[in-house]
C-alpha positions in Angstrom: -17.3 -120.6 -43.6 -15.9 -119.1 -40.6 -16.0 -119.9 -36.8 -16.4 -118.0 -33.7 -15.3 -119.5 -30.2 -17.0 -117.8 -27.3 -14.0 -117.9 -24.9 -14.7 -114.9 -22.6 -15.8 -116.7 -19.5 -13.9 -116.2 -16.1 -14.1 -119.9 -15.3 -15.4 -119.3 -11.8 -16.5 -122.8 -11.3 -13.0 -124.1 -12.1 -11.2 -122.0 -9.6 -8.6 -122.1 -8.2 -7.2 -123.5 -11.4 -8.4 -120.4 -13.4 -7.1 -117.7 -11.0 -4.0 -117.2 -13.3 -4.9 -119.3 -16.3 -7.9 -118.5 -18.4 -10.3 -121.4 -18.8 -10.0 -121.6 -22.6 -6.3 -122.5 -22.2 -6.2 -124.7 -19.2 -4.2 -127.8 -20.1 -6.2 -130.9 -21.2 -3.6 -133.8 -21.4 -0.9 -131.2 -21.6 -2.3 -129.2 -24.5 -4.3 -125.9 -24.1 -7.9 -126.8 -24.1 -8.8 -124.4 -27.2 -6.6 -126.4 -29.4 -9.1 -129.4 -29.3 -11.8 -127.1 -30.5 -9.4 -125.7 -33.3 -8.7 -129.4 -34.3 -12.6 -130.0 -34.6 -12.9 -127.0 -36.8 -9.9 -127.7 -38.9 -11.0 -131.4 -39.6 -14.3 -129.8 -40.9 -12.1 -127.6 -43.2 -12.6 -124.3 -41.3 -9.5 -122.3 -40.9 -10.7 -118.8 -40.3 -11.5 -118.6 -36.6 -12.3 -115.7 -34.4 -11.9 -115.9 -30.6 -14.3 -113.8 -28.5 -12.4 -113.0 -25.4 -12.9 -111.1 -22.1 -10.9 -112.5 -19.2 -7.0 -112.2 -19.3 -7.1 -112.0 -23.2 -3.5 -111.2 -23.5 -2.6 -114.7 -22.1 -4.6 -116.4 -24.7 -3.3 -114.3 -27.6 0.3 -114.8 -26.4 0.0 -118.5 -26.3 -1.9 -119.0 -29.6 -0.7 -116.1 -31.7 -2.0 -116.0 -35.3 -2.8 -119.7 -35.3 -0.2 -120.5 -38.0 1.4 -123.0 -35.7 -1.9 -124.9 -35.6 -2.8 -124.6 -39.4 -5.5 -121.9 -38.9 -5.9 -118.2 -39.1 -6.8 -116.7 -35.7 -8.4 -113.4 -35.1 -9.3 -111.9 -31.7 -12.1 -109.5 -30.4 -12.4 -108.6 -26.8 -15.7 -107.6 -25.3 -15.7 -104.3 -23.6 -18.0 -105.7 -20.9 -19.8 -109.1 -20.6 -22.2 -109.1 -23.7 -23.8 -112.6 -23.2 -23.5 -115.4 -25.8 -25.4 -113.8 -28.6 -24.2 -110.3 -27.7 -20.6 -111.5 -28.1 -21.5 -113.0 -31.6 -23.1 -109.7 -32.5 -20.1 -107.8 -31.2 -17.8 -109.7 -33.5 -20.0 -109.2 -36.6 -17.4 -107.0 -38.5 -15.3 -110.2 -38.7 -17.9 -112.8 -39.3 -20.3 -111.6 -42.1 -20.8 -115.2 -43.5 -22.1 -118.5 -42.4 -20.5 -119.2 -39.0 -19.9 -122.1 -36.7 -20.2 -120.9 -33.0 -18.6 -122.9 -30.1 -19.1 -122.4 -26.5 -15.5 -122.2 -25.1 -15.9 -124.9 -22.4 -17.0 -128.0 -24.4 -14.9 -130.9 -25.2 -16.4 -133.0 -28.0 -15.3 -135.2 -30.9 -18.2 -134.0 -32.9 -18.2 -134.7 -36.6 -18.7 -131.2 -37.8 -18.6 -131.9 -41.5 -22.0 -133.9 -41.0 -23.6 -131.0 -39.2 -22.6 -128.6 -41.9 -23.8 -130.8 -44.6 -27.2 -131.3 -42.9 -27.6 -127.5 -42.3 -27.0 -126.9 -46.0 -29.3 -129.6 -47.2 -32.1 -128.2 -45.1 -31.5 -124.6 -46.2 -31.5 -123.8 -42.5 -31.2 -120.3 -41.1 -29.8 -121.8 -37.8 -28.8 -125.3 -36.6 -28.3 -126.2 -33.0 -26.3 -129.3 -32.0 -27.9 -131.3 -29.2 -26.6 -134.0 -27.0 -28.4 -136.6 -24.8 -27.8 -136.6 -21.0 -28.6 -139.0 -18.2 -30.1 -136.6 -15.8 -32.3 -134.1 -17.9 -33.5 -132.2 -14.7 -30.1 -130.4 -14.4 -30.2 -128.8 -17.8 -32.5 -126.9 -20.2 -33.9 -129.4 -22.6 -34.8 -128.9 -26.3 -37.7 -130.6 -28.0 -37.7 -131.1 -31.8 -40.3 -132.0 -34.4 -40.0 -135.3 -36.4 -38.4 -133.4 -39.3 -35.7 -132.1 -36.9 -37.1 -128.5 -36.5 -36.7 -127.0 -33.0 -40.1 -127.0 -31.2 -39.5 -125.4 -27.9 -37.0 -125.0 -25.1 -37.6 -126.3 -21.6 -35.5 -124.6 -18.9 -34.5 -127.1 -16.1 -37.8 -128.9 -16.1 -39.4 -130.8 -13.1 -39.3 -134.5 -13.3 -42.9 -134.8 -14.5 -42.3 -132.2 -17.3 -39.5 -134.2 -19.0 -40.5 -135.2 -22.6 -36.9 -135.7 -24.0 -33.3 -136.0 -22.8 -31.6 -133.8 -25.4 -29.9 -130.6 -24.3 -28.1 -127.6 -26.1 -24.5 -128.9 -26.7 -23.1 -125.3 -27.3 -22.5 -125.7 -31.0 -24.4 -123.7 -33.6 -24.3 -123.0 -37.3 -25.7 -119.6 -38.0 -26.5 -117.7 -41.3 -25.4 -114.0 -41.5 -29.0 -112.8 -41.5 -29.2 -114.1 -37.8 -27.0 -111.1 -36.8 -29.8 -108.7 -37.7 -32.1 -110.2 -35.1 -29.7 -109.3 -32.2 -29.6 -105.9 -30.6 -26.3 -104.1 -30.9 -24.3 -103.1 -27.8 -26.6 -105.1 -25.4 -26.1 -108.1 -23.3 -28.0 -110.8 -25.1 -28.0 -114.5 -25.0 -28.7 -117.3 -27.4 -31.0 -119.3 -25.1 -33.3 -116.6 -23.9 -33.0 -114.0 -26.7 -32.0 -115.1 -30.1 -33.4 -118.6 -30.2 -37.0 -117.6 -29.0 -36.9 -114.8 -31.7 -36.1 -117.6 -34.4 -39.0 -119.6 -33.2 -41.4 -116.7 -33.1 -40.3 -115.6 -36.7 -40.8 -119.2 -37.8 -37.2 -119.2 -39.3 -35.8 -122.6 -40.5 -34.3 -123.5 -37.1 -33.3 -127.0 -37.0 -31.5 -129.4 -34.5 -28.7 -131.9 -35.2 -28.5 -134.9 -32.8 -25.3 -136.8 -33.5 -24.9 -140.4 -32.9 -22.1 -141.8 -30.6 -20.5 -138.4 -29.9 -18.5 -137.6 -26.9 -19.5 -134.4 -25.0 -18.5 -132.8 -21.8 -18.5 -129.3 -20.2 -15.1 -129.0 -18.6 -16.2 -126.1 -16.4 -16.0 -127.8 -13.0 -13.1 -129.6 -11.4 -14.9 -132.9 -11.4 -15.7 -132.7 -15.0 -12.2 -131.3 -15.9 -10.7 -134.4 -14.2 -13.2 -136.7 -15.9 -12.3 -135.3 -19.4 -8.6 -136.4 -18.6 -9.7 -139.8 -17.5 -11.8 -140.3 -20.6 -9.1 -139.2 -23.0 -6.5 -141.4 -21.2 -8.9 -144.3 -21.3 -9.5 -143.9 -25.0 -13.2 -143.2 -24.6 -13.2 -140.1 -26.9 -13.7 -141.6 -30.4 -12.1 -139.0 -32.8 -9.5 -137.6 -30.4 -6.4 -139.7 -30.0 -3.4 -138.9 -27.9 -0.5 -139.0 -30.2 2.3 -139.1 -27.7 1.9 -140.0 -24.1 5.6 -139.9 -23.3 7.7 -136.7 -23.5 11.5 -136.7 -22.9 11.8 -137.3 -19.1 14.1 -139.1 -16.6 12.6 -142.2 -15.0 14.2 -144.7 -12.6 14.0 -148.4 -13.8 12.3 -149.2 -10.5 9.6 -146.6 -11.1 6.2 -147.9 -12.3 4.2 -146.0 -14.9 1.4 -147.6 -16.5 0.6 -147.4 -20.1 -2.5 -145.1 -19.8 -0.6 -142.3 -18.1 0.9 -139.2 -19.9 4.2 -137.8 -18.9 5.4 -134.4 -20.0 9.0 -133.4 -21.0 11.6 -132.7 -18.3 10.0 -134.7 -15.6 11.9 -136.8 -13.0 10.3 -140.0 -11.7 12.3 -141.5 -8.8 12.8 -145.1 -7.6 9.7 -146.9 -6.2 7.4 -144.1 -7.5 4.2 -145.1 -9.1 2.1 -143.1 -11.8 -1.2 -144.8 -12.6 -3.9 -143.4 -15.0 -2.6 -139.8 -14.6 -1.5 -136.9 -16.5 1.8 -135.4 -15.4 2.7 -132.0 -16.8 6.1 -130.9 -18.0 8.9 -130.4 -15.3 7.2 -132.3 -12.5 9.2 -134.2 -10.0 7.8 -137.4 -8.4 10.1 -138.5 -5.6 10.8 -142.0 -4.2 7.9 -144.3 -3.3 5.4 -141.5 -4.1 2.1 -142.6 -5.8 0.0 -140.5 -8.2 -3.3 -142.2 -9.4 -6.2 -140.9 -11.4 -4.9 -137.4 -11.1 -3.8 -134.3 -13.1 -0.6 -132.5 -12.2 0.0 -129.2 -13.9 3.7 -128.3 -14.7 6.5 -128.0 -12.2 4.8 -129.8 -9.4 6.8 -131.8 -6.9 5.4 -134.8 -5.1 7.6 -135.7 -2.0 8.6 -139.2 -1.1 6.0 -141.6 0.1 3.4 -138.9 -0.7 0.0 -140.0 -2.4 -2.1 -137.9 -4.8 -5.2 -139.8 -5.5 -8.1 -138.5 -7.7 -6.9 -134.9 -7.4 -5.8 -131.9 -9.4 -2.8 -129.7 -8.7 -2.0 -126.3 -10.3 1.3 -125.2 -11.5 4.4 -125.3 -9.2 2.8 -127.0 -6.2 4.8 -128.8 -3.6 3.3 -131.9 -1.9 5.3 -132.7 1.2 6.7 -136.2 2.1 4.1 -138.7 3.2 1.3 -136.2 2.6 -2.0 -137.6 1.4 -4.0 -135.5 -1.2 -7.3 -137.4 -1.7 -10.2 -137.5 -4.1 -11.8 -134.2 -4.9 -8.7 -132.1 -3.8 -7.9 -129.2 -6.1 -4.8 -127.2 -5.4 -4.3 -123.8 -6.9 -0.9 -122.7 -8.4 2.1 -122.8 -6.1 0.2 -124.4 -3.2 2.6 -126.0 -0.6 1.4 -129.0 1.4 3.4 -129.7 4.5 4.8 -133.1 5.3 2.3 -135.7 6.6 -0.8 -133.5 5.7 -4.1 -135.1 4.8 -6.5 -133.4 2.4 -9.4 -134.1 0.1 -10.1 -137.6 1.1 -9.3 -140.4 3.6 -5.8 -141.3 4.4 -4.6 -144.8 3.9 
């Protein structure tokens, strides 16, 4: 088996974090996001992985290389123009002429992929789509299934009185090679509106898999990107365990760092500073009596004395002035400089 990760999105909803960093490699707990998807595939025994890229592809290739550092074999394909999800799959067909696991490139999950593959094979399926239950079905396209697991129909963002199920497309598919023949070459084509309706019309063996107790989140907005960090730090993602929360860094004995927080290498945390339930990237500098709580700091950010960063995200190389307050919901792009005593993103204390 092989895998294709659709990692060509511009990450517009995650701006300003993705202006200089492609969404597939934004750091999640100080690791490039794609490595979590690669881990999921490797756990299922899949090592031949193709990345379908579009936005700043050289940065992704430069970081991940041929995959040998991560125990996999990586290949790359770059769309000449946006091809849509199924179009990108079709564009990569020269590399994937066998059964393929397809991942959307913005989903963090601890999915047991081995079980999905086993079920796909047992059913003799042409295609399998993984579904996930959600609390608010009106915000998504829903997928109805028959009792035997076959996909019945897709409901795009239904009204409240149209809701019959709470299961949505989780962005993971297992596709047999023949599926490629149902996708027009060289055109923008989507799974949701193009390929999947075709499979239903042709009465192909199109099944759904609804995993039990599986973590799933789309990291495509700052709110969910931050939530993914808090869930990982809090141990709420079953099959993903943070191996090392403490890098090699310099911390004053009078500084307070709680056990949930993750601190990267080469950080300096000064006396009286507090780091609570946060992820601090490598090379950050937390000055005297500063407080960082429920936040994510990308590498080489400096937080001035008595400053507070609460429920916020900072990009690379930011400078937070002394006694500034960066509050809930604030998202700072790379190299942002916040002057002393500034208030942003929430109420000052």
